[in-house]
C-alpha positions as CSV (number, residue, x, y, z in Angstrom):
1,M,72.2,130.5,97.7
2,S,75.5,130.0,99.5
3,F,78.8,129.5,97.9
4,L,78.8,125.8,98.6
5,Q,75.4,125.3,97.1
6,T,76.3,127.2,94.0
7,Y,79.7,125.5,93.3
8,A,79.1,122.1,95.0
9,K,79.5,120.1,91.7
10,E,82.7,121.9,90.8
11,L,84.2,121.5,94.4
12,I,83.4,117.8,94.3
13,S,84.9,117.4,90.9
14,L,88.1,119.0,92.2
15,A,88.1,116.8,95.3
16,V,87.7,113.5,93.4
17,P,91.3,113.3,92.0
18,F,92.7,113.9,95.5
19,V,90.5,111.2,97.0
20,A,91.4,108.8,94.2
21,W,95.2,109.6,94.8
22,A,94.8,109.0,98.5
23,L,92.9,105.7,98.0
24,A,95.5,104.5,95.4
25,R,98.3,105.3,97.8
26,F,96.6,103.6,100.7
27,F,95.6,100.4,98.7
28,R,98.8,100.1,96.6
29,A,100.4,96.7,96.3
30,K,103.2,96.3,98.8
31,A,104.8,93.6,101.0
32,K,103.7,93.5,104.6
33,L,105.3,91.1,107.1
34,I,103.8,90.1,110.4
35,L,105.5,88.1,113.1
36,A,103.9,86.1,115.9
37,S,105.1,83.7,118.6
38,P,102.2,81.2,118.8
39,H,103.8,78.9,121.3
40,S,106.6,78.4,123.8
41,F,107.1,75.8,126.5
42,T,109.6,74.6,129.0
43,F,109.8,70.8,129.7
44,L,111.2,69.7,133.1
45,V,113.0,66.5,132.4
46,Q,113.5,64.2,135.4
47,E,117.0,63.2,134.4
48,P,120.1,64.5,136.3
49,L,122.7,66.7,134.6
50,R,126.1,65.2,135.1
51,D,129.6,66.8,134.5
52,T,132.4,65.0,132.7
53,D,133.4,63.1,135.9
54,G,129.8,61.7,136.4
55,N,128.9,64.0,139.3
56,V,125.4,65.3,139.5
57,V,125.3,69.0,138.7
58,T,121.5,69.4,138.9
59,P,118.9,66.7,139.6
60,T,116.7,67.9,136.6
61,Q,117.2,69.3,133.2
62,T,115.1,71.7,131.1
63,V,114.2,71.6,127.4
64,R,112.8,74.9,126.0
65,T,110.9,75.2,122.7
66,V,109.8,78.5,121.1
67,S,107.8,78.9,117.9
68,Y,107.9,81.9,115.5
69,L,105.6,82.4,112.6
70,L,106.4,84.9,109.8
71,K,103.8,85.7,107.2
72,N,103.6,88.1,104.2
73,T,100.1,89.6,104.4
74,G,100.8,92.1,101.6
75,S,100.0,91.8,97.9
76,E,103.6,91.9,96.7
77,P,106.5,89.4,97.4
78,A,108.8,90.3,100.3
79,N,112.4,90.0,99.0
80,K,115.6,89.2,100.9
81,V,113.9,88.2,104.1
82,E,116.2,88.3,107.2
83,L,115.7,87.1,110.7
84,V,118.2,88.0,113.5
85,F,118.4,85.9,116.7
86,N,120.4,86.8,119.8
87,W,122.5,83.6,119.3
88,K,122.3,80.3,117.5
89,P,120.1,77.7,119.2
90,I,121.2,74.1,119.3
91,C,118.4,73.2,117.0
92,I,116.2,75.2,114.6
93,N,113.5,73.7,112.4
94,I,112.1,75.7,109.5
95,W,108.7,74.7,108.0
96,P,107.8,74.6,105.2
97,S,111.3,73.6,104.3
98,R,113.1,76.1,102.1
99,H,116.6,77.0,101.1
100,I,118.2,79.4,103.7
101,T,121.5,81.2,104.1
102,E,122.7,81.4,107.7
103,H,125.7,83.0,109.3
104,V,126.9,84.2,112.8
105,E,127.8,87.8,113.1
106,A,130.9,89.1,114.9
107,D,128.9,89.8,118.0
108,N,127.5,86.2,118.0
109,R,124.1,87.2,116.6
110,Y,122.6,84.4,114.4
111,V,121.2,85.5,111.1
112,V,118.8,83.4,108.8
113,M,118.1,84.7,105.3
114,F,116.0,83.5,102.4
115,D,115.2,84.9,99.0
116,S,111.5,85.8,99.2
117,L,108.1,85.3,100.8
118,A,105.2,85.3,98.4
119,P,101.9,87.1,99.3
120,D,99.9,85.0,101.9
121,E,102.9,82.7,102.3
122,F,104.2,81.9,105.8
123,V,107.2,80.2,107.3
124,G,107.5,78.8,110.8
125,F,110.7,78.7,112.9
126,E,110.8,76.2,115.8
127,L,113.7,76.6,118.2
128,L,114.9,74.0,120.8
129,T,117.4,74.5,123.6
130,V,118.5,72.2,126.4
131,N,119.5,73.6,129.8
132,A,119.6,77.1,128.4
133,D,117.3,80.0,127.5
134,A,116.0,80.2,123.9
135,P,117.5,83.1,121.9
136,A,115.1,86.0,121.4
137,L,114.2,87.0,117.8
138,I,115.7,90.5,117.6
139,T,114.3,91.6,114.2
140,A,112.6,90.2,111.1
141,R,112.7,92.3,108.0
142,S,112.8,92.3,104.2
143,E,114.0,94.6,101.5
144,Q,110.6,96.4,101.5
145,C,109.6,96.5,105.2
146,V,110.2,95.5,108.8
147,A,107.9,92.8,110.3
148,K,105.3,94.0,112.7
149,S,104.8,91.8,115.9
150,V,101.2,90.7,116.5
151,E,99.6,88.7,119.3
152,M,98.3,85.3,118.4
153,Y,96.0,82.9,120.2
154,P,93.9,79.8,119.3
155,Q,90.6,80.5,117.8
156,P,87.8,78.3,116.6
157,V,87.6,77.9,112.8
158,V,84.5,79.5,111.2
159,K,82.7,77.5,108.5
160,L,83.4,78.8,105.0
161,W,79.7,79.5,104.1
162,L,79.4,81.6,107.3
163,A,82.6,83.6,106.6
164,R,81.4,84.3,103.0
165,L,77.9,85.3,104.3
166,L,79.5,87.7,106.8
167,G,81.8,89.1,104.1
168,L,78.8,89.7,101.8
169,L,76.9,91.5,104.6
170,V,79.8,93.7,105.4
171,L,80.1,94.6,101.7
172,V,76.4,95.4,101.4
173,G,76.5,97.4,104.6
174,T,79.5,99.4,103.5
175,G,77.9,100.2,100.2
176,T,74.7,101.3,101.9
177,A,76.6,103.5,104.3
178,I,78.5,105.2,101.5
179,Y,75.2,105.8,99.5
180,V,73.4,107.2,102.5
181,A,76.4,109.5,103.3
182,L,76.4,110.8,99.7
183,L,72.7,111.5,100.0
184,V,73.1,113.4,103.2
185,L,76.1,115.3,101.8
186,Q,74.1,116.2,98.7
187,F,71.1,117.4,100.8
188,L,73.4,119.5,103.1
189,L,75.3,121.1,100.2
190,L,72.6,121.5,97.6
191,G,69.7,121.9,99.9
192,T,67.6,119.5,97.9
193,P,66.7,116.0,98.8
194,Y,67.9,113.4,96.2
195,G,69.5,116.2,94.1
196,L,66.3,117.3,92.3
């Protein structure tokens, strides 16, 4: 018998605490922010822009809108959430409505802060500018993490029963794959099928 076959049970019992530690570290509760820009649009308004004397500066005007969505996908609240824009837009709408603290930095950056974002909670920011570019969102962060930017696109809604069925099939498939992997590992290490 080889060394692995002789001491397989002892080696596995030594590896179990390290695997448990790695899994606990990977799945530990933490805040995780994601940021997306689901929509932006430029409206061309057929209304001339006039100066103070009434002279036409440009024959049309532009209205720009930009949407940002910030969500906590983690399992812990994100505290002291802060968003920094390049400058303050003429109009910003926050939905769902919440208490915010805002200020403009010395370099003209516009900062929006709020206390927390619960797990699975999201907040949307709608910006509006007229005849100017919309300010870019420079950073979004909390006390625990920095938001990760993700791509977003429209997607059909899957029926709840189908989503649950697919989740159940994934769970059964994962359990089966782990069981088969353990059987193969046991066969390779111990040289006996099914551990007999």
